Backbone bond lengths (Angstrom), bond angles and torsions (degrees), N, CA, C in turn:
res aa  C-N    CA-C-N  psi(-1)  N-CA   C-N-CA  omega(-1)  CA-C   N-CA-C  phi
1 M - - - 1.496 - - 1.486 106.54 -
2 T 1.348 116.29 133.63 1.442 119.53 177.58 1.541 110.56 -79.91
3 N 1.331 117.60 163.81 1.454 121.28 174.42 1.535 112.03 -59.42
4 A 1.311 117.37 -36.72 1.477 121.99 -179.46 1.553 106.72 -64.95
5 T 1.297 117.10 -46.43 1.482 120.20 -177.44 1.566 109.67 -63.65
6 A 1.306 115.34 -40.69 1.458 119.19 -178.43 1.564 108.26 -66.43
7 R 1.280 119.75 -37.39 1.439 122.29 175.80 1.484 114.40 -67.77
8 I 1.368 116.00 -41.89 1.491 121.97 174.60 1.505 109.15 -56.56
9 R 1.347 115.78 -50.50 1.454 120.53 -178.23 1.545 111.38 -59.38
10 A 1.327 116.61 -44.09 1.481 117.81 -179.32 1.514 112.13 -65.18
11 L 1.308 117.14 -41.97 1.464 121.83 175.06 1.498 113.51 -61.76
12 N 1.335 116.43 -43.13 1.474 120.20 174.49 1.518 113.46 -61.33
13 D 1.381 115.34 -41.62 1.457 116.99 -179.01 1.527 110.47 -67.48
14 V 1.309 119.81 -36.19 1.454 121.07 177.07 1.567 109.19 -60.06
15 L 1.329 116.52 -45.94 1.458 118.61 -179.63 1.510 109.94 -64.53
16 R 1.276 118.62 -46.39 1.511 121.17 -176.61 1.492 111.50 -67.23
17 L 1.362 116.53 -41.45 1.485 119.06 -174.12 1.577 112.72 -84.73
18 H 1.315 115.12 -33.54 1.503 117.35 -173.90 1.507 115.85 -115.77
19 G 1.346 113.39 -12.01 1.520 116.35 -179.85 1.505 111.59 74.52
20 T 1.309 118.46 20.04 1.492 120.94 179.47 1.534 108.51 -119.23
21 G 1.302 113.94 154.22 1.519 117.51 176.65 1.506 110.83 93.34
22 G 1.295 119.42 10.96 1.455 121.51 179.98 1.526 111.64 175.07
23 G 1.285 114.81 -171.33 1.475 120.15 -178.62 1.527 109.01 -110.30
24 L 1.377 111.60 159.72 1.453 121.45 176.98 1.488 107.36 -118.03
25 L 1.367 116.08 130.75 1.436 121.98 175.20 1.548 108.82 -125.58
26 V 1.270 117.46 128.34 1.466 123.96 172.80 1.509 107.39 -110.25
27 T 1.292 116.17 133.59 1.485 121.71 -179.48 1.554 108.44 -74.96
28 S 1.323 113.40 169.27 1.477 119.29 -177.92 1.540 108.89 -62.90
29 G 1.322 117.84 -37.77 1.440 121.06 178.65 1.534 112.49 -57.74
30 I 1.317 116.87 -41.66 1.439 122.52 -179.31 1.577 107.92 -72.33
31 S 1.297 113.99 -47.09 1.516 120.71 179.71 1.522 111.53 -55.94
32 D 1.335 115.91 -40.03 1.463 120.36 -179.69 1.469 113.82 -64.54
33 L 1.324 116.93 -18.30 1.497 118.13 178.36 1.549 111.65 -74.18
34 G 1.267 117.54 -12.83 1.497 122.18 176.24 1.509 109.89 100.35
35 P 1.354 113.80 160.86 1.508 121.86 -175.80 1.546 113.10 -62.46
36 L 1.289 119.63 -37.18 1.456 119.55 178.84 1.536 110.71 -67.13
37 A 1.328 118.62 -40.16 1.479 120.85 175.62 1.515 110.94 -65.28
38 V 1.336 120.41 -40.32 1.402 122.73 179.19 1.532 109.30 -61.75
39 A 1.318 115.81 -46.08 1.475 117.58 -179.54 1.534 110.50 -63.27
40 G 1.323 116.41 -40.56 1.448 120.47 178.78 1.549 111.65 -63.59
41 I 1.282 116.97 -43.12 1.456 122.11 178.73 1.499 111.06 -62.57
42 V 1.339 116.38 -46.21 1.515 118.89 177.17 1.494 109.82 -61.05
43 A 1.305 120.29 -42.73 1.429 121.98 179.81 1.530 113.00 -64.19
44 R 1.333 115.57 -42.35 1.478 117.00 175.51 1.537 112.21 -65.44
45 M 1.319 117.21 -37.83 1.461 118.62 178.57 1.518 109.57 -60.37
46 R 1.294 116.85 -43.08 1.485 121.60 -178.93 1.531 111.50 -69.36
47 D 1.339 118.60 -41.87 1.429 122.29 -174.43 1.495 116.54 -84.39
48 D 1.318 119.20 -33.92 1.426 122.66 -168.97 1.548 116.67 -105.67
49 A 1.337 116.15 1.84 1.438 118.34 -176.19 1.535 110.34 -67.51
50 T 1.327 115.31 125.84 1.468 122.22 175.65 1.482 108.32 -125.35
51 F 1.257 118.03 140.78 1.478 122.04 -173.66 1.536 107.87 -125.11
52 D 1.313 116.00 137.30 1.475 122.19 171.58 1.500 110.00 -146.10
53 E 1.295 116.42 -176.20 1.467 119.81 -177.32 1.514 114.19 -62.24
54 C 1.320 116.68 -27.28 1.481 121.58 -179.23 1.551 112.74 -74.82
55 N 1.351 115.04 -44.60 1.475 117.32 -176.46 1.504 114.03 -101.64
56 D 1.346 118.91 -0.40 1.440 123.89 179.98 1.528 109.03 -144.62
57 P 1.307 118.79 61.33 1.469 119.74 -172.36 1.479 116.10 -64.88
58 F 1.368 117.30 -21.72 1.478 119.68 178.94 1.507 115.39 -101.38
59 G 1.336 115.24 0.08 1.421 122.69 176.61 1.469 118.64 69.58
60 E 1.368 116.87 22.49 1.461 122.66 -175.11 1.485 114.72 -97.16
61 H 1.340 121.58 -6.14 1.442 126.45 -179.80 1.573 109.03 52.16
62 D 1.336 115.34 49.78 1.429 120.40 -175.92 1.499 117.97 -113.76
63 F 1.371 116.51 7.97 1.470 120.83 178.60 1.514 107.39 -153.42
64 G 1.336 117.02 148.79 1.427 123.70 171.72 1.465 112.82 -162.22
65 S 1.310 118.11 171.07 1.460 124.81 176.99 1.511 110.61 -141.42
66 L 1.326 113.39 152.04 1.438 118.92 176.25 1.516 108.83 -148.94
67 S 1.280 118.10 168.67 1.500 121.50 175.22 1.510 107.95 -107.44
68 W 1.345 113.96 138.02 1.451 122.54 176.54 1.530 109.93 -140.64
69 A 1.305 116.73 118.67 1.432 121.85 177.22 1.562 111.64 53.15
70 G 1.340 117.57 38.87 1.436 119.08 177.50 1.504 113.14 86.32
71 Q 1.300 119.87 -3.13 1.444 122.18 -177.49 1.552 110.86 -114.63
72 T 1.305 116.07 146.82 1.429 120.95 175.55 1.502 109.71 -85.68
73 V 1.351 115.13 130.18 1.451 123.05 -179.71 1.535 106.74 -115.97
74 F 1.330 115.51 133.38 1.472 120.97 173.81 1.517 108.38 -106.57
75 W 1.287 118.54 152.56 1.448 125.38 166.21 1.494 107.49 -131.98
76 K 1.298 116.89 145.05 1.512 120.39 176.73 1.489 110.93 -150.89
77 I 1.315 115.85 153.85 1.459 121.78 179.64 1.513 105.97 -116.05
78 D 1.359 114.72 129.04 1.451 122.16 175.00 1.472 110.05 -115.12
79 Y 1.338 114.97 158.72 1.488 122.65 -173.54 1.533 108.13 -120.34
80 Y 1.293 116.42 113.68 1.469 125.68 -179.93 1.450 111.51 -113.20
81 D 1.422 117.24 160.79 1.443 119.50 166.65 1.521 107.65 -71.18
82 H 1.289 118.06 176.22 1.512 121.53 -175.50 1.501 112.81 -71.14
83 T 1.337 117.14 -19.49 1.421 117.73 176.51 1.540 113.24 -86.30
84 L 1.280 116.03 -5.11 1.463 123.48 179.71 1.548 111.10 62.20
85 T 1.325 116.14 28.71 1.470 119.79 178.83 1.484 114.99 -112.66
86 G 1.324 114.30 -5.26 1.432 119.57 -177.95 1.556 109.87 -157.12
87 G 1.322 116.18 172.08 1.424 120.95 175.32 1.511 113.64 -70.51
88 S 1.322 115.55 154.24 1.443 121.26 177.89 1.514 110.19 -67.46
89 P 1.353 116.87 139.40 1.471 118.21 174.86 1.511 111.71 -72.49
90 D 1.357 119.00 -18.86 1.453 121.16 -177.66 1.503 108.16 -158.40
91 P 1.353 118.76 90.49 1.477 120.20 179.94 1.527 117.44 -60.50
92 S 1.301 117.89 -11.92 1.407 119.20 176.23 1.576 114.60 -85.81
93 N 1.354 114.25 -5.24 1.454 122.10 179.71 1.519 110.26 -110.58
94 P 1.322 116.80 108.34 1.493 117.24 179.73 1.527 112.16 -66.72
95 A 1.311 119.03 -18.25 1.469 119.61 -179.50 1.523 111.45 -69.59
96 V 1.337 118.17 -18.67 1.427 120.38 179.69 1.501 114.59 -124.50
97 T 1.409 113.04 14.34 1.473 117.10 -174.80 1.524 109.88 -131.36
98 A 1.298 112.70 133.34 1.492 119.65 168.10 1.593 105.93 -107.67
99 R 1.330 113.90 117.01 1.448 119.57 178.53 1.515 107.67 -91.13
100 V 1.367 113.44 138.38 1.482 119.83 175.27 1.504 107.12 -128.97
101 L 1.360 115.27 123.48 1.429 122.17 175.75 1.534 107.75 -98.43
102 T 1.319 116.93 118.67 1.445 121.82 -179.44 1.460 111.22 -110.32
103 I 1.329 116.98 132.33 1.470 122.68 178.71 1.566 106.21 -114.14
104 M 1.291 118.34 129.13 1.422 123.15 -171.55 1.532 112.33 -147.37
105 L 1.315 117.61 152.88 1.516 117.63 166.85 1.525 107.11 -70.71
106 S 1.315 115.76 148.03 1.421 121.59 179.29 1.499 113.16 -56.68
107 T 1.339 116.14 -28.92 1.478 121.80 -179.64 1.528 112.74 -73.22
108 E 1.402 112.97 -14.00 1.484 118.10 178.28 1.549 113.09 -91.68
109 Y 1.319 116.24 -6.07 1.458 120.41 -174.97 1.508 112.97 -72.98
């Protein structure tokens, strides 16, 4: 693993685990489940995320899935420039990166 990948993973873990270092977006499908479901989904995402070569081939901890009330939920982290109009020039550098963690129903992907 490169130093850049290790830094990306660390920054992604801080966002996923602590909700800091980026923004959180829930889709309408997730929001429609209600505030208790949203809180439960966020808690499960934080507590139950496991990563291996199959679901995290680049080692960045930037995508996961879980089951909630019989539905598959995806979460993913994207890297934008600070204007949110393009991709980040360097996702390992928080000075030039706006991280956004999106939680969605798999049917919304």
